C-alpha positions as CSV (number, residue, x, y, z in Angstrom):
1,M,126.6,101.7,129.3
2,Q,123.0,101.0,130.3
3,A,120.3,102.9,128.5
4,V,119.0,106.0,130.3
5,P,115.7,107.4,128.9
6,S,116.6,110.2,126.5
7,E,113.4,112.1,127.2
8,L,114.3,112.3,130.9
9,L,117.7,113.6,130.2
10,A,116.4,116.2,127.8
11,I,114.0,117.5,130.3
12,D,116.0,117.0,133.5
13,R,119.6,118.0,132.8
14,K,119.2,121.7,133.7
15,K,117.4,120.9,136.9
16,R,120.1,118.4,137.9
17,V,122.8,121.0,137.4
18,N,121.1,123.4,139.8
19,K,120.3,120.8,142.5
20,P,121.8,121.9,145.9
21,F,124.9,120.0,146.9
22,F,125.2,118.5,150.4
23,E,128.6,117.6,151.9
24,L,129.4,114.2,153.3
25,D,128.5,113.7,156.9
26,L,131.5,113.0,159.0
27,R,131.8,111.9,162.6
28,P,132.8,114.8,164.8
29,A,136.6,115.2,165.0
30,E,136.6,114.9,168.8
31,E,134.8,111.6,168.6
32,R,136.7,110.0,165.7
33,V,140.2,110.7,167.2
34,S,139.2,108.4,170.1
35,D,139.1,105.3,167.9
36,F,140.2,103.8,164.5
37,D,136.7,103.5,163.0
38,E,135.9,104.9,159.6
39,V,135.3,108.6,159.5
40,V,132.5,109.0,156.9
41,I,128.9,108.5,158.1
42,P,127.3,106.2,155.4
43,F,124.5,107.5,153.2
44,T,120.9,106.5,154.0
45,P,119.1,105.1,150.9
46,E,117.3,108.4,150.5
47,E,120.5,110.4,150.7
48,A,122.2,108.2,148.2
49,Q,119.3,108.5,145.7
50,Y,119.4,112.3,146.0
51,Q,123.2,112.5,145.6
52,A,123.1,110.2,142.5
53,S,120.3,112.3,141.0
54,R,122.7,115.2,140.6
55,C,124.5,113.3,137.8
56,I,123.6,114.9,134.5
57,H,124.6,111.8,132.4
58,C,127.1,113.3,130.0
59,P,127.3,111.7,126.6
60,D,129.2,108.5,126.4
61,P,132.1,108.3,127.2
62,A,131.5,110.5,130.2
63,P,134.4,112.4,131.7
64,C,134.1,110.5,135.0
65,M,134.5,107.2,133.2
66,L,137.6,108.5,131.4
67,G,139.0,109.9,134.6
68,C,138.7,106.5,136.4
69,P,141.7,104.2,135.7
70,T,139.4,101.2,135.6
71,H,136.8,103.0,133.4
72,N,133.9,102.2,135.7
73,D,130.5,102.9,134.1
74,I,129.7,105.5,136.7
75,P,126.7,107.2,134.9
76,S,124.9,103.8,134.7
77,A,125.6,103.2,138.4
78,M,124.4,106.6,139.3
79,W,121.1,106.0,137.3
80,L,120.5,102.7,139.1
81,I,121.2,104.2,142.6
82,E,118.8,107.0,141.8
83,Q,116.1,104.5,141.0
84,G,116.8,102.6,144.2
85,K,118.4,99.6,142.4
86,F,121.4,99.5,144.7
87,V,122.4,95.9,144.1
88,E,122.2,96.3,140.3
89,A,124.5,99.4,140.7
90,A,127.0,97.4,142.6
91,R,127.1,94.8,139.8
92,I,128.2,97.6,137.4
93,Y,131.3,98.2,139.5
94,H,132.2,94.5,139.5
95,N,132.3,94.5,135.7
96,T,135.4,96.6,135.7
97,S,136.9,96.7,139.2
98,A,138.3,93.9,141.3
99,L,138.1,95.9,144.5
100,P,135.3,98.4,144.3
101,E,134.5,98.6,148.0
102,V,138.2,99.5,148.5
103,C,138.5,102.0,145.7
104,G,135.3,103.8,146.9
105,R,137.1,104.5,150.1
106,V,140.8,105.1,149.3
107,C,140.9,106.6,145.8
108,P,141.7,110.3,145.7
109,H,138.4,110.9,144.0
110,E,139.2,114.6,143.6
111,Q,142.0,113.6,141.2
112,V,140.1,110.9,139.2
113,C,136.3,110.5,138.8
114,E,135.1,113.4,140.9
115,G,137.8,115.7,139.6
116,S,136.7,114.9,136.0
117,C,133.0,115.5,136.7
118,V,131.7,118.4,134.6
119,L,129.8,119.8,137.6
120,H,133.2,120.3,139.2
121,K,134.0,123.1,136.8
122,S,131.4,125.5,138.4
123,G,130.5,123.8,141.7
124,E,130.7,120.5,143.5
125,P,131.0,117.1,141.7
126,V,128.7,114.1,142.1
127,L,130.1,112.2,145.1
128,C,131.0,109.1,143.0
129,G,133.3,107.5,145.6
130,Q,130.9,107.4,148.6
131,L,128.1,106.3,146.3
132,E,130.3,103.4,145.2
133,V,130.8,102.5,148.9
134,F,127.1,102.7,149.5
135,A,126.1,100.5,146.6
136,L,128.7,97.8,147.6
137,A,127.6,97.9,151.2
138,Q,123.9,97.4,150.1
139,E,124.9,94.5,147.9
140,R,126.8,92.8,150.7
141,E,123.8,93.1,153.0
142,L,121.0,92.3,150.5
143,D,122.4,90.0,147.9
144,P,126.1,89.2,148.2
145,Y,128.1,89.1,145.0
146,V,129.1,85.6,143.7
147,A,131.4,85.7,140.8
148,E,130.9,83.3,137.9
149,K,133.8,80.9,137.4
150,A,134.8,79.2,134.1
151,P,135.6,75.4,134.1
152,K,139.0,74.5,135.3
153,T,141.7,74.9,132.7
154,G,144.5,72.9,134.4
155,K,146.8,75.9,134.2
156,K,148.6,77.3,137.3
157,V,149.6,80.9,137.9
158,A,151.8,82.2,140.7
159,V,151.3,85.8,141.9
160,V,154.0,87.4,144.0
161,G,152.5,90.2,146.1
162,A,149.1,90.3,147.7
163,G,148.5,94.0,147.2
164,P,146.1,95.7,144.8
165,A,147.9,94.7,141.6
166,G,148.3,91.0,142.6
167,L,144.8,90.7,143.9
168,A,143.3,92.2,140.7
169,C,145.3,89.9,138.6
170,A,144.4,86.8,140.7
171,D,140.7,87.8,140.7
172,Y,140.4,87.8,136.9
173,L,142.5,84.6,136.4
174,L,140.4,82.7,139.0
175,K,137.3,83.6,137.1
176,Q,138.8,82.2,133.9
177,G,139.3,78.8,135.6
178,H,143.0,79.0,136.2
179,D,144.5,77.9,139.6
180,V,146.2,80.9,141.4
181,T,148.5,80.9,144.4
182,I,149.5,84.2,145.9
183,Y,152.9,84.5,147.7
184,D,153.5,87.4,150.1
185,A,156.0,88.4,152.8
186,H,153.3,89.3,155.3
187,P,151.3,86.8,157.4
188,A,148.0,88.0,155.8
189,P,147.0,89.1,152.3
190,G,146.3,92.7,151.4
191,G,149.7,94.3,151.1
192,L,149.3,98.1,151.3
193,L,145.6,97.8,151.9
194,V,146.1,96.0,155.2
195,Y,149.6,96.9,156.2
196,G,149.8,100.5,155.0
197,I,146.3,102.1,155.0
198,P,144.9,102.8,158.4
199,N,141.6,101.4,159.6
200,F,139.9,104.8,159.7
201,K,140.3,105.0,155.9
202,L,139.8,101.3,155.1
203,S,138.3,99.0,157.6
204,K,140.2,95.6,157.8
205,D,136.7,94.0,157.9
206,V,135.8,95.5,154.5
207,F,139.0,94.1,153.0
208,F,138.7,90.6,154.4
209,E,135.1,90.4,153.3
210,R,136.3,90.9,149.8
211,W,139.2,88.5,150.3
212,N,136.8,85.8,151.4
213,D,135.1,86.2,148.0
214,M,138.4,85.3,146.4
215,V,138.9,82.4,148.8
216,N,135.5,81.1,147.6
217,L,136.8,81.3,144.1
218,G,139.7,79.0,145.1
219,V,142.7,81.3,145.6
220,E,145.6,79.8,147.6
221,F,147.7,82.1,149.9
222,V,151.2,81.5,151.0
223,G,152.2,84.1,153.6
224,K,155.4,84.8,155.4
225,T,157.3,84.1,152.2
226,Y,159.7,86.9,151.1
227,V,160.4,86.1,147.5
228,G,164.1,86.7,146.9
229,K,165.1,85.7,150.4
230,D,163.0,82.7,151.5
231,T,162.6,81.4,148.0
232,T,163.2,82.7,144.4
233,V,161.0,83.3,141.4
234,D,162.5,80.3,139.6
235,E,162.1,78.0,142.5
236,I,158.4,78.9,142.6
237,L,158.0,78.4,138.8
238,A,159.6,75.0,139.2
239,Q,156.7,73.9,141.3
240,G,154.6,73.5,138.1
241,F,153.4,77.0,137.5
242,D,152.8,78.0,133.9
243,A,153.1,81.8,134.4
244,M,153.8,84.3,137.1
245,F,152.7,87.9,137.9
246,L,154.9,90.1,140.0
247,G,152.9,92.7,141.9
248,V,155.6,93.4,144.5
249,G,154.9,97.1,145.0
250,S,157.4,99.7,145.9
251,L,157.5,99.8,149.7
252,I,161.1,100.4,150.8
253,D,161.0,103.6,152.9
254,A,163.2,106.3,151.5
255,P,166.0,107.3,154.0
256,M,166.8,110.9,155.1
257,E,170.5,110.3,155.5
258,V,170.9,112.9,158.3
259,P,172.6,112.5,161.7
260,G,170.6,110.8,164.5
261,E,168.4,108.8,162.1
262,D,169.0,105.6,164.1
263,L,168.0,107.1,167.5
264,P,165.3,105.4,169.5
265,G,162.0,107.2,168.7
266,V,162.7,107.7,165.0
267,Y,160.6,105.5,162.8
268,E,160.1,104.6,159.2
269,A,156.5,105.3,158.1
270,T,155.7,101.7,157.1
271,D,156.9,100.3,160.4
272,Y,155.0,103.0,162.3
273,L,151.7,102.4,160.5
274,I,151.9,98.6,160.8
275,R,152.6,98.7,164.5
276,G,150.0,101.3,165.1
277,N,147.1,99.9,163.0
278,V,147.5,96.2,162.4
279,G,145.9,93.7,164.8
280,D,148.1,91.4,166.9
281,D,146.8,88.3,165.0
282,I,148.3,89.5,161.7
283,L,151.4,91.5,162.8
284,P,154.6,90.5,161.0
285,E,157.0,88.3,162.9
286,N,159.1,90.2,165.4
287,A,156.9,93.3,165.1
288,E,155.6,94.8,168.4
289,R,152.9,97.3,169.3
290,L,154.2,100.9,169.4
291,P,155.6,102.0,172.8
292,D,154.6,105.2,174.5
293,L,155.1,107.9,171.9
294,G,155.4,110.8,174.4
295,N,153.8,114.2,174.0
296,D,155.4,115.5,170.8
297,V,155.2,113.6,167.5
298,V,156.6,115.1,164.3
299,V,155.9,113.6,160.9
300,I,158.3,114.5,158.0
301,G,156.8,114.5,154.5
302,G,153.9,115.8,152.5
303,G,152.1,112.8,150.9
304,D,149.2,110.7,151.9
305,T,151.4,108.5,154.1
306,A,152.3,111.5,156.1
307,S,148.6,112.3,156.7
308,D,148.1,108.7,157.7
309,C,150.9,108.9,160.3
310,L,149.6,112.2,161.6
311,R,146.1,110.9,162.1
312,T,147.3,107.6,163.6
313,S,149.4,109.6,166.1
314,L,146.4,111.6,167.2
315,R,144.3,108.4,167.7
316,M,147.1,107.1,170.0
317,G,146.5,110.1,172.3
318,V,149.5,112.3,171.5
319,E,148.9,115.9,172.5
320,N,151.2,117.7,169.9
321,V,151.3,116.2,166.4
322,T,153.1,118.3,163.8
323,C,153.9,117.8,160.1
324,L,157.2,119.2,158.9
325,Y,157.3,119.9,155.1
326,R,160.1,121.7,153.2
327,R,157.8,123.4,150.7
328,T,154.4,125.2,151.1
329,E,151.0,123.5,151.2
330,A,150.5,124.4,147.5
331,E,153.3,122.0,146.6
332,M,152.2,119.1,148.8
333,P,151.6,115.9,146.7
334,G,149.1,114.3,149.1
335,S,145.3,114.5,149.2
336,A,144.0,117.9,150.2
337,K,140.9,116.0,151.6
338,D,143.1,114.0,154.0
339,R,145.0,117.1,155.1
340,K,141.7,118.8,155.9
341,L,140.6,115.9,158.1
342,A,144.0,115.8,159.8
343,K,143.7,119.5,160.6
344,Q,140.2,119.0,162.0
345,E,141.5,116.3,164.2
346,G,144.3,118.5,165.7
347,A,147.3,118.1,163.5
348,K,149.6,121.1,163.0
349,Y,151.7,122.0,160.0
350,K,155.1,123.8,159.7
351,F,155.8,124.6,156.1
352,L,159.1,125.6,154.5
353,T,160.9,123.5,157.2
354,Q,163.6,121.0,156.5
355,P,164.9,118.7,159.2
356,V,168.7,118.4,159.2
357,Q,169.4,116.4,162.4
358,F,167.7,114.3,165.1
359,I,168.9,115.3,168.6
360,A,169.1,112.9,171.5
361,G,168.2,113.8,175.1
362,E,170.1,112.8,178.2
363,D,168.5,109.3,178.1
364,G,169.8,108.7,174.6
365,K,166.4,108.8,173.1
366,L,165.0,111.4,170.6
367,A,164.3,114.8,172.2
368,A,164.2,117.2,169.3
369,V,164.6,117.7,165.6
370,E,166.9,120.4,164.3
371,C,165.5,122.2,161.3
372,I,166.4,124.9,158.9
373,E,164.0,127.4,157.2
374,M,163.5,127.1,153.5
375,E,162.5,129.4,150.7
376,L,161.2,128.5,147.2
377,G,163.2,128.9,144.1
378,E,162.6,128.0,140.5
379,P,160.6,124.8,139.6
380,D,162.6,121.5,139.6
381,A,162.1,118.4,137.4
382,S,158.8,117.6,139.2
383,G,157.4,121.0,138.3
384,R,157.3,122.1,141.9
385,R,159.3,125.1,143.1
386,R,162.7,123.9,144.5
387,P,163.2,124.5,148.2
388,I,166.4,126.4,149.1
389,P,167.9,126.5,152.6
390,I,168.1,130.0,154.3
391,E,171.6,130.1,155.8
392,G,171.7,130.6,159.6
393,S,168.0,130.0,160.1
394,N,168.4,126.8,162.2
395,F,165.9,126.1,165.0
396,S,164.7,123.1,167.0
397,V,161.3,121.4,167.3
398,P,160.6,119.3,170.4
399,A,160.0,115.7,169.5
400,T,159.6,112.5,171.5
401,T,158.8,110.6,168.3
402,A,159.6,111.3,164.7
403,V,158.2,109.5,161.7
404,K,159.9,109.7,158.2
405,A,157.2,109.6,155.5
406,L,159.5,110.6,152.6
407,G,158.2,108.2,149.9
408,Y,159.2,104.8,148.7
409,W,161.8,103.0,146.6
410,P,161.5,99.7,144.8
411,D,162.9,96.5,146.3
412,E,165.9,95.4,144.3
413,I,165.9,91.8,145.5
414,I,163.6,90.4,142.8
415,G,165.8,91.6,140.0
416,K,169.0,90.5,141.8
417,T,167.8,87.0,142.3
418,T,166.0,86.3,139.0
419,P,168.2,85.6,136.0
420,D,167.3,87.4,132.7
421,L,164.6,89.6,134.4
422,E,165.7,93.1,133.6
423,T,165.2,96.0,136.1
424,H,166.0,99.7,135.9
425,K,165.8,102.8,138.0
426,W,167.0,101.3,141.3
427,G,165.1,98.1,141.0
428,L,161.9,98.8,139.1
429,I,160.9,95.8,137.0
430,K,161.2,96.5,133.3
431,V,158.3,95.5,131.1
432,V,158.7,95.1,127.3
433,D,155.0,95.9,126.7
434,A,153.3,98.4,129.0
435,E,149.8,97.2,128.0
436,T,150.4,93.6,129.0
437,G,153.1,93.9,131.6
438,Q,155.2,91.2,130.0
439,T,158.7,91.3,131.2
440,T,162.0,90.2,129.6
441,R,161.0,86.6,130.7
442,E,158.3,85.3,128.4
443,N,156.1,83.7,131.1
444,I,156.6,86.4,133.8
445,F,154.4,89.5,133.8
446,A,154.5,92.5,136.2
447,G,152.4,95.5,137.1
448,G,151.7,98.1,139.8
449,D,154.2,100.2,141.8
450,G,157.0,97.6,141.3
451,V,156.9,98.7,137.6
452,T,155.9,102.4,137.8
453,G,157.1,103.4,141.2
454,P,154.6,104.7,143.9
455,D,151.2,105.4,142.4
456,L,147.5,105.0,143.3
457,V,145.8,101.9,144.5
458,V,143.4,102.0,141.5
459,T,146.2,102.3,138.9
460,A,148.0,99.3,140.4
461,M,144.7,97.4,140.3
462,A,144.1,98.4,136.7
463,A,147.6,97.2,135.8
464,G,147.0,93.8,137.5
465,K,143.8,93.4,135.5
466,R,145.6,94.2,132.2
467,S,148.3,91.7,132.9
468,A,145.7,89.1,133.8
469,L,144.1,89.5,130.4
470,A,147.5,89.0,128.8
471,I,148.3,86.0,131.0
472,D,145.0,84.4,130.1
473,K,145.7,84.7,126.4
474,Y,149.3,83.5,126.9
475,L,148.0,80.4,128.8
476,K,145.4,79.6,126.1
477,K,148.1,79.6,123.5
478,Q,150.0,76.9,125.4
479,K,149.4,73.3,124.4
């Protein structure tokens, strides 16, 4: 951590605690639903300096650092922003994070850094996330970051999956002088960041600016290659790679297994978000833009993906957009911040509601969703109260389009097509060392959602970095 003058902290800490808090400025809801642009209005330099000056610089290690899965040195960054040293603050984030401009936008800050801020106990936290976004934007404009790269080692690493885990792994290995090739099933890199998260949360331009930094480091990208179908892990390794990292994610949409699930107008969340948010130039093969969605869209689920689908629907001009969730809002796993934005933009919520059947109209397309009312019983294995159907309470909700946002399962294909690579829990890759991500194959490492199941972007990124450190050591041991 960078030195902060102790005399300033001794004098200033009480004043900092009592400084007024100002909310983020957001574009008006009626304006932002008319496009897919980002919602938050960026800080001015003066606003950023003021917001950063609320940090009281807790003793090292600060709770915000511990709350961040990458352990960003947030207090040092806050101090530098406060002093107007924006580029220097951005460099702090590069020390620990492979995708700081991404994490500043998509992390659930209320659960990590901001949720750990001591100011949060009695008031509002320092707005760490948006200050990270600000610092990185200033750096991009004033003095773009150029990573140092070690001399070439002659070692080659294959990375399967161009999402947060794979990108973080590749970024570190490239800087160590290793050659890295990333394989991905999609036409463009980014994984969830491009094909799952809508533009109003993470601009594609922001991601591809960061990707170009990695291109300048020498990364190779092989798209439209579904490992397990188009080729196998061992076929890739046979091309002269010394090690491999599997960052395949966990992106198989969970089914509902109710009647009518295959009706026209019923979508999986991933397909819906791709076709609603991704530009024609990088759409997957055979994917088409979404057709007319009608006047009534229902989204089933309570996580962040459900919020993304609700807000995408509103931006496509749908009049009635409703979330159906079988518990109450208190049990919803997704970000409360995203739900608040969705409500501002016009989304409605029906709680204690469980869909049981999709109903076709006379034209054979979806016309309604039959539901049953629920009540909450005792907590289940997840710690949330278990929803129990109320017999005889069935009712219908009009629906011209329904989106199933029920969570994700791992893809079993890697385990089924890779000898001696152990998997468990319906296809999750088994690692013999959680710190390094080493699998049951000595030269194959893995991390992210393909190992843990669905989790945060930042935790996948941190796992990719840990595996990269281990791969670098492994390669250096080889003759």
